[in-house]
N, C-alpha and C positions, 0 to 999 in steps of 0.2 A: 364635321362636317355638318352643315342642317340644310332642311328645305327648307325656299322662303316659306313667308304667311303669303305671298301670292301664288306662290305655287301650289302650295297646300288648299289652300281655299279653291283655288283658280280649276285645279282638280277638280274638284268636289259638288261645285257650280256644275262641272261637266256629268262627274257621275250621278248626280240630282236629276237633270233633264234628260241623260239615255234611260233613268230606272219609267221616265215619263214614258218609253216605248215612243216609237215614229209619230212623228208629227205630233208627242204631245208635247205641249205647253205651259210655262212655270212663268209667272210673275219676280219682278225684282221682289216686293215684301215676301212673297211667299218663298223663294230661296234666300232671304236673309234671315227669318223664323227658320226656316229647316237647319239652315247650319250653323246659325248661332254667331252672327255676322253684322254688322250696320246694313241696313240699304248702301247708306251711302258705298261703301264698301263692293257688297255684292254686284253695284250699279258700275262702280270702279273695274272691279275686274267680268263683268260680261260684253262689258264695252272691249276690253283687252279680246278678249273669246271672238268677240263679232268682227273687231279690224282683225283680226287671224283667220279667218275665214273659219271657226269650229263650230258658230252659233247665229241664228238669223234673229232677229227682230222682228215682233210687227208691231203696228201701230195699236192704241187704242188700249180694249183690257187682252190683248193677245197673248202677251207675253214672248220670252223669248223659245226657241227649240233647238236641235239640233241641227246648223249645217247642211249633215249627210251623215248618214248612215253610221253606227256607232262603229261598227266593227270595221271603216273607213277614216278614221281617226286614229295616229297615230301616236302614242307619250310620247314619244321622242319631240317629235315638232312640238304638240303642248307645252311641253318640257320648257323647248326651245324659245317658246313664246312666252309663258310665264316669268322665265328666270333667268335661262342661258344656263349654259355647262359648268362644271365643278373646277377643269383645268380647261384655259384656253394655250393654245401654241404662245402667246405672246408674257407668260405666265411669269418668265422669267424678266422680263426686264417691265412688269408691274411690280416686282417682290424685288428688289435691289437691295434694301435694308438702306441706311445715308449714302448708299453709298451710287454712282451712276450706272455700276454693272452689279448684278451679283457677285458676289465671291466665288461661287460653283458654276459659273456658268460652262465652264468645262468641262467637271466631271462633276455630278452630280445625280446621285440615289434615288433624291427624294423626284425628280422631276419624271426618272421613271417611275414609280410611284405611283405619282399622280395621273399620271398618263395611259400605265394599264387601270387603274381605278376607272376613269372616264371611258375607258374602252370597254370596259363590262358591263357601265354603267350603259352606256349605249348601244349596246348587244341585245342588253334585256328588255332597254324602251324601245327600241326599231322592233321587238316584235311581238308586243303587247300593245293593246288598241282597247279605244275606252269600251267594244264591247267585253273584254276577258276582266275588266275589273267591274261588270255589273255583278262577276260571279261572288259566291258568299267567302267568306274565314275561310272556311274548311276546302271549298273546290280551285281559289285560287292561291292555297297551297299546296295541291294536287298539282296546281298550271305548273308553279315554280316546279316544284321537282319535274315535273316534266322537260324542264329544258336543257335537261341533259349535262350540260359542260360544268353548272354551277351545281355547291354542293348545297341542298338547303340546311339554312340556318334553323329550319323550323324540326322539333325532336320529333319521331316517329311516337305515333301515339296508338 
């Protein structure tokens, strides 16, 4: 599984705006330069984020800013806007191979796995806000370890 570039760079645009603090603004060229993407691509992502209600645009030299406080921007909502989910309920209908229906439609261990992975991802993303992503890497490791029911992928230091 891979994150799409929309998900990765869209999230990075939001983090960049979150780092500016409440009311902080950045222009498309500033975000483009800071994140190493073209102005056209940064503009496309910011338009998506604006239409999704995560950022607001100011005319003229104003630029973009967060539409609400970083602690009220939930990552599950952001990721749904930017790319969608890993596993959807219609997965079996969209992956039948060359047949009309999947040969494992009645008894599928893979479907159970993808559903469990999706539920774990959903749980973490619903509990994470943009404010959490403004942590340092070590603070984020500590935060992830504090989620409790998940085993951290990070070795103790």
